C-alpha positions, 0 to 999 in steps of 0.5 A: 754596411758593406761586408766581404767574405771569401775563401782563397784560391785553389789548394796548393796541392792542386797547383802542384799537380798541375805544375808537374803534369804540365812540365812532364807533358812539355818535355815529352812533347818537345822531344817528339816534335823535333822527330816529327819535323825531321821525318816530315821534311825528309818524307814530304808528308804534309800529314806528318808535318801538320801533326808536328805543327800541332805538336809544336803548338802543344809545346808552346801551349803547354809551356805557356800554361806552365808559365802561367801556373808558376806566375799565378802561384808566385803573384798572390793578391797585393796592392797592385793586383788585389785579385792576384793574377788569376786571370792570367790562366784565362788569357793563356787559354785564349791564346792557346785557342787562337794558336790552335785555330791558326794552325788548323786553318793553315793545314786545311787550306794547304791540304786542299791545295795539295789534293789537286796534285798529291805528292808521293809519300813514303808510308813506312817512316811516316807510320813509325814516326806517327806511332812514336808521336802517338806514344808521346801524346798518350803520356801527356794526355794521361798526365793532363786529364785530371787537371783539365777538369779543375783548370781552364788553363790546363784544359787548353793544354789538354785539348791541344794534346787530345787533338794531336793524339787524334792527329797521330792516329790519323797519320798512322792510318794514313801511312798504313794506307799509303804503304799498302795501296799507294794512295797519294790522296790519303795524306792531305785528306788525313790532314784535313780531317785532323784540322776539322776535328780540332776546330770546334773544340778549340772554338769552344775553349776560346768562347769559354775564356772570352765569357770569363774575360767579359765577366759573363754570369757563370752558365749554371747560375741565374741572377734572378734565382739568386736575387729571389733567394736573398729576398726570401731570407728572414729580415730581408725586404729586397735584394738588388744590384746582384752581380755574378762572375768568374774570376778564373777556373773554379773561382766564382765571385758575387756581390749584392745589396740587400735591404734589411727590415727595421727590426732585423739585425744587420749582422745576422742578415749578413751571415744568413746571406753569405751562408745561402750564397756559399751553400746553395750556389757555391759562391764562397767569395761574396761581398754583401752590402746590408742597408737598413730600411730606415737608412737616411742614405741608400746605396748609390748604383751607377747608371752605367 
């Protein structure tokens, strides 16, 4: 006797908020990316160009996140995609992480190369441009902050903007020091610092996405604890073949087999199991197969 139970995807209002926040961020960041590239090329500032590179990845990443939200909202579960396209946001987050790692590594390597003979950089236009870029990043940062707690996809975009905000502050400070003291080494050092700040956060995001893609058990859940809890229910003799995984941000899924006592009502056992999984473990979408103890044929568990 197999039964499934589940609630749908995230509320439409949350998706709407995410779409608006991503659209605002993408527009603001795109405008200031162009400005930073132009001034960076004119002044020869690697720190400013690295910040522009990060901002460009912001635009690409936020744009990708926006496209993903739109795709997910429009492609509801159907015959070809019974879970919908919710995994698309995880793929977008992983792509964002890869993009950021690539840019950070490139900037660090180039900055180290420049340390041997740092170029003279005009600090004033660098400062002014970095200040404008900082303002753009703050707008995007505030727009994405709330959604970053609800969606891995939005969190990827949020981390990109956060790293670029730090980058803009670094470029601003570097421009001020260059202007005040003429220190040529400040510009590449700032670029290295920005890259090193970005890498660990980006790697963490990528690992989160990979954990979901390989269907790892969510970090806050313990399969043994869930199995024990199911076994302790009235009328349940045994629970086995318990699987826990994440479909996408905020959508955790479970499946389990339980053997019910001969005298137990399988329907009541099913209801109790689903209630336990939902209320105690937050597993709203759970498929529970109830097998009476005296059944002639038990479930077939593949020997994978």
